[in-house]
BALOBA-1460 file (C-alpha; in Angstrom, 3 decimals):
// residues 157
<rec num="1" residu="x" x="-30.249" y="-17.559" z="106.435"/>
<rec num="2" residu="x" x="-28.338" y="-14.872" z="104.628"/>
<rec num="3" residu="x" x="-25.522" y="-17.033" z="103.274"/>
<rec num="4" residu="x" x="-27.561" y="-20.083" z="102.291"/>
<rec num="5" residu="x" x="-30.642" y="-18.046" z="101.398"/>
<rec num="6" residu="x" x="-30.215" y="-14.479" z="100.207"/>
<rec num="7" residu="x" x="-26.590" y="-14.716" z="99.085"/>
<rec num="8" residu="x" x="-27.146" y="-18.047" z="97.325"/>
<rec num="9" residu="x" x="-30.145" y="-16.662" z="95.411"/>
<rec num="10" residu="x" x="-28.221" y="-13.525" z="94.454"/>
<rec num="11" residu="x" x="-25.097" y="-15.410" z="93.372"/>
<rec num="12" residu="x" x="-27.033" y="-17.950" z="91.325"/>
<rec num="13" residu="x" x="-29.042" y="-15.178" z="89.657"/>
<rec num="14" residu="x" x="-25.936" y="-13.162" z="88.846"/>
<rec num="15" residu="x" x="-24.287" y="-16.195" z="87.257"/>
<rec num="16" residu="x" x="-27.442" y="-17.244" z="85.378"/>
<rec num="17" residu="x" x="-28.248" y="-13.944" z="83.663"/>
<rec num="18" residu="x" x="-25.207" y="-13.945" z="81.325"/>
<rec num="19" residu="x" x="-26.173" y="-17.466" z="80.204"/>
<rec num="20" residu="x" x="-29.708" y="-16.315" z="79.408"/>
<rec num="21" residu="x" x="-28.909" y="-13.023" z="77.682"/>
<rec num="22" residu="x" x="-27.867" y="-14.516" z="74.307"/>
<rec num="23" residu="x" x="-31.203" y="-16.388" z="74.126"/>
<rec num="24" residu="x" x="-33.160" y="-13.235" z="75.068"/>
<rec num="25" residu="x" x="-35.321" y="-15.252" z="77.418"/>
<rec num="26" residu="x" x="-35.079" y="-17.025" z="80.723"/>
<rec num="27" residu="x" x="-36.590" y="-17.488" z="84.143"/>
<rec num="28" residu="x" x="-35.077" y="-16.855" z="87.551"/>
<rec num="29" residu="x" x="-37.125" y="-18.331" z="90.408"/>
<rec num="30" residu="x" x="-36.314" y="-17.651" z="94.037"/>
<rec num="31" residu="x" x="-38.202" y="-19.428" z="96.779"/>
<rec num="32" residu="x" x="-39.415" y="-17.555" z="99.825"/>
<rec num="33" residu="x" x="-42.348" y="-17.395" z="102.209"/>
<rec num="34" residu="x" x="-45.753" y="-15.954" z="101.438"/>
<rec num="35" residu="x" x="-45.335" y="-12.569" z="103.065"/>
<rec num="36" residu="x" x="-49.079" y="-11.862" z="102.944"/>
<rec num="37" residu="x" x="-49.887" y="-15.115" z="104.730"/>
<rec num="38" residu="x" x="-47.568" y="-14.304" z="107.612"/>
<rec num="39" residu="x" x="-46.753" y="-10.578" z="107.705"/>
<rec num="40" residu="x" x="-44.072" y="-11.011" z="110.396"/>
<rec num="41" residu="x" x="-42.111" y="-14.249" z="110.521"/>
<rec num="42" residu="x" x="-41.701" y="-14.161" z="114.327"/>
<rec num="43" residu="x" x="-37.914" y="-13.937" z="114.058"/>
<rec num="44" residu="x" x="-36.059" y="-10.838" z="112.884"/>
<rec num="45" residu="x" x="-33.401" y="-12.667" z="110.862"/>
<rec num="46" residu="x" x="-35.816" y="-15.119" z="109.236"/>
<rec num="47" residu="x" x="-38.257" y="-12.307" z="108.415"/>
<rec num="48" residu="x" x="-35.520" y="-10.124" z="106.964"/>
<rec num="49" residu="x" x="-34.078" y="-12.961" z="104.848"/>
<rec num="50" residu="x" x="-37.480" y="-13.938" z="103.403"/>
<rec num="51" residu="x" x="-38.341" y="-10.317" z="102.630"/>
<rec num="52" residu="x" x="-34.918" y="-9.778" z="101.059"/>
<rec num="53" residu="x" x="-35.447" y="-12.716" z="98.670"/>
<rec num="54" residu="x" x="-38.849" y="-11.371" z="97.576"/>
<rec num="55" residu="x" x="-37.423" y="-7.864" z="97.128"/>
<rec num="56" residu="x" x="-34.457" y="-9.266" z="95.212"/>
<rec num="57" residu="x" x="-36.769" y="-10.973" z="92.702"/>
<rec num="58" residu="x" x="-38.627" y="-7.679" z="92.315"/>
<rec num="59" residu="x" x="-35.386" y="-5.763" z="91.726"/>
<rec num="60" residu="x" x="-33.874" y="-8.352" z="89.364"/>
<rec num="61" residu="x" x="-37.063" y="-8.170" z="87.287"/>
<rec num="62" residu="x" x="-36.414" y="-4.485" z="86.677"/>
<rec num="63" residu="x" x="-32.838" y="-4.958" z="85.522"/>
<rec num="64" residu="x" x="-33.069" y="-7.377" z="82.576"/>
<rec num="65" residu="x" x="-36.791" y="-6.930" z="81.722"/>
<rec num="66" residu="x" x="-36.108" y="-5.765" z="78.156"/>
<rec num="67" residu="x" x="-33.894" y="-8.815" z="77.702"/>
<rec num="68" residu="x" x="-36.839" y="-11.207" z="78.120"/>
<rec num="69" residu="x" x="-35.591" y="-12.634" z="81.426"/>
<rec num="70" residu="x" x="-38.333" y="-13.016" z="84.023"/>
<rec num="71" residu="x" x="-37.588" y="-13.089" z="87.758"/>
<rec num="72" residu="x" x="-40.139" y="-14.239" z="90.332"/>
<rec num="73" residu="x" x="-40.316" y="-15.178" z="93.969"/>
<rec num="74" residu="x" x="-42.382" y="-18.325" z="94.535"/>
<rec num="75" residu="x" x="-43.820" y="-19.197" z="97.922"/>
<rec num="76" residu="x" x="-44.715" y="-22.800" z="98.709"/>
<rec num="77" residu="x" x="-46.984" y="-23.594" z="101.615"/>
<rec num="78" residu="x" x="-46.213" y="-25.819" z="104.590"/>
<rec num="79" residu="x" x="-44.104" y="-28.443" z="102.850"/>
<rec num="80" residu="x" x="-43.872" y="-32.102" z="103.777"/>
<rec num="81" residu="x" x="-40.112" y="-32.488" z="103.683"/>
<rec num="82" residu="x" x="-38.072" y="-35.143" z="105.441"/>
<rec num="83" residu="x" x="-36.945" y="-32.522" z="107.930"/>
<rec num="84" residu="x" x="-40.522" y="-31.457" z="108.763"/>
<rec num="85" residu="x" x="-41.716" y="-35.065" z="109.143"/>
<rec num="86" residu="x" x="-38.768" y="-35.763" z="111.445"/>
<rec num="87" residu="x" x="-39.513" y="-32.640" z="113.519"/>
<rec num="88" residu="x" x="-43.121" y="-33.800" z="114.013"/>
<rec num="89" residu="x" x="-41.850" y="-37.253" z="115.013"/>
<rec num="90" residu="x" x="-39.334" y="-35.849" z="117.495"/>
<rec num="91" residu="x" x="-41.987" y="-33.600" z="119.029"/>
<rec num="92" residu="x" x="-44.132" y="-36.678" z="119.640"/>
<rec num="93" residu="x" x="-46.694" y="-35.449" z="117.133"/>
<rec num="94" residu="x" x="-46.179" y="-37.973" z="114.336"/>
<rec num="95" residu="x" x="-49.925" y="-38.600" z="114.144"/>
<rec num="96" residu="x" x="-50.501" y="-34.849" z="113.544"/>
<rec num="97" residu="x" x="-48.435" y="-34.921" z="110.346"/>
<rec num="98" residu="x" x="-51.585" y="-35.803" z="108.392"/>
<rec num="99" residu="x" x="-53.897" y="-33.630" z="110.501"/>
<rec num="100" residu="x" x="-55.297" y="-30.170" z="109.865"/>
<rec num="101" residu="x" x="-52.147" y="-28.418" z="111.137"/>
<rec num="102" residu="x" x="-49.716" y="-30.711" z="109.341"/>
<rec num="103" residu="x" x="-47.839" y="-29.997" z="106.137"/>
<rec num="104" residu="x" x="-49.968" y="-30.107" z="103.002"/>
<rec num="105" residu="x" x="-47.547" y="-29.856" z="100.091"/>
<rec num="106" residu="x" x="-44.760" y="-32.034" z="98.744"/>
<rec num="107" residu="x" x="-41.675" y="-30.658" z="97.080"/>
<rec num="108" residu="x" x="-43.141" y="-31.939" z="93.797"/>
<rec num="109" residu="x" x="-45.949" y="-29.375" z="94.084"/>
<rec num="110" residu="x" x="-43.378" y="-26.567" z="94.119"/>
<rec num="111" residu="x" x="-41.501" y="-28.245" z="91.261"/>
<rec num="112" residu="x" x="-44.661" y="-28.441" z="89.180"/>
<rec num="113" residu="x" x="-45.273" y="-24.742" z="89.809"/>
<rec num="114" residu="x" x="-41.832" y="-23.915" z="88.465"/>
<rec num="115" residu="x" x="-42.324" y="-26.160" z="85.422"/>
<rec num="116" residu="x" x="-45.642" y="-24.402" z="84.731"/>
<rec num="117" residu="x" x="-43.958" y="-21.010" z="84.948"/>
<rec num="118" residu="x" x="-41.071" y="-22.105" z="82.739"/>
<rec num="119" residu="x" x="-43.552" y="-23.423" z="80.154"/>
<rec num="120" residu="x" x="-45.580" y="-20.211" z="80.101"/>
<rec num="121" residu="x" x="-44.725" y="-18.120" z="77.036"/>
<rec num="122" residu="x" x="-46.105" y="-15.065" z="78.848"/>
<rec num="123" residu="x" x="-44.258" y="-15.550" z="82.158"/>
<rec num="124" residu="x" x="-42.549" y="-12.163" z="81.678"/>
<rec num="125" residu="x" x="-45.921" y="-10.619" z="82.636"/>
<rec num="126" residu="x" x="-45.479" y="-12.096" z="86.132"/>
<rec num="127" residu="x" x="-41.896" y="-10.870" z="86.437"/>
<rec num="128" residu="x" x="-41.150" y="-9.157" z="89.734"/>
<rec num="129" residu="x" x="-44.092" y="-10.725" z="91.547"/>
<rec num="130" residu="x" x="-44.311" y="-12.920" z="94.607"/>
<rec num="131" residu="x" x="-46.649" y="-15.787" z="93.704"/>
<rec num="132" residu="x" x="-47.756" y="-18.709" z="95.830"/>
<rec num="133" residu="x" x="-47.876" y="-22.312" z="94.677"/>
<rec num="134" residu="x" x="-51.558" y="-22.815" z="95.522"/>
<rec num="135" residu="x" x="-52.581" y="-19.912" z="93.303"/>
<rec num="136" residu="x" x="-50.335" y="-21.123" z="90.473"/>
<rec num="137" residu="x" x="-51.879" y="-24.614" z="90.745"/>
<rec num="138" residu="x" x="-55.316" y="-23.177" z="90.144"/>
<rec num="139" residu="x" x="-54.131" y="-20.936" z="87.314"/>
<rec num="140" residu="x" x="-52.128" y="-23.615" z="85.470"/>
<rec num="141" residu="x" x="-54.180" y="-26.671" z="86.467"/>
<rec num="142" residu="x" x="-51.520" y="-28.854" z="88.079"/>
<rec num="143" residu="x" x="-51.834" y="-30.949" z="91.239"/>
<rec num="144" residu="x" x="-49.579" y="-32.320" z="93.925"/>
<rec num="145" residu="x" x="-48.463" y="-35.947" z="93.572"/>
<rec num="146" residu="x" x="-51.534" y="-37.203" z="95.443"/>
<rec num="147" residu="x" x="-53.865" y="-35.484" z="92.959"/>
<rec num="148" residu="x" x="-54.900" y="-32.720" z="95.368"/>
<rec num="149" residu="x" x="-54.522" y="-28.998" z="94.911"/>
<rec num="150" residu="x" x="-53.605" y="-27.630" z="98.339"/>
<rec num="151" residu="x" x="-54.851" y="-24.049" z="98.585"/>
<rec num="152" residu="x" x="-52.587" y="-21.032" z="99.005"/>
<rec num="153" residu="x" x="-50.875" y="-21.134" z="102.393"/>
<rec num="154" residu="x" x="-52.391" y="-18.896" z="105.068"/>
<rec num="155" residu="x" x="-51.685" y="-18.613" z="108.773"/>
<rec num="156" residu="x" x="-54.651" y="-18.139" z="111.075"/>
<rec num="157" residu="x" x="-54.083" y="-15.384" z="113.601"/>
């Protein structure tokens, strides 16, 4: 979680900033979990890694802000990836994949959020924030590939 997550985000950001500086604009997006939707991630290492990524985006936003480089943490909801679908199948819950507790978002939904941010001339105003895909979909007017707009991810207590 720290090597493939936090360290990868930090390394990529550190290498990207010098490429963006001459243009005096750019966007660094790190993906994480919605920390408001699930205040504790039920595992110390997972929780710490997700919080570190969000904090890193916040800190990076303070460093090059005058350079025009925006840094954000973006939180998708419960994503329908191949790995998640396979986990449902292995658990004998393949029919639940489309149910109320199943994943609602495709990876395209997250991708469209990032495209919307990258196309926003005023994205620097969001720099340092943790934003969720569902909220961005409503703000920018994009949908998932099935035409729906899954709402911001929340976990019921």
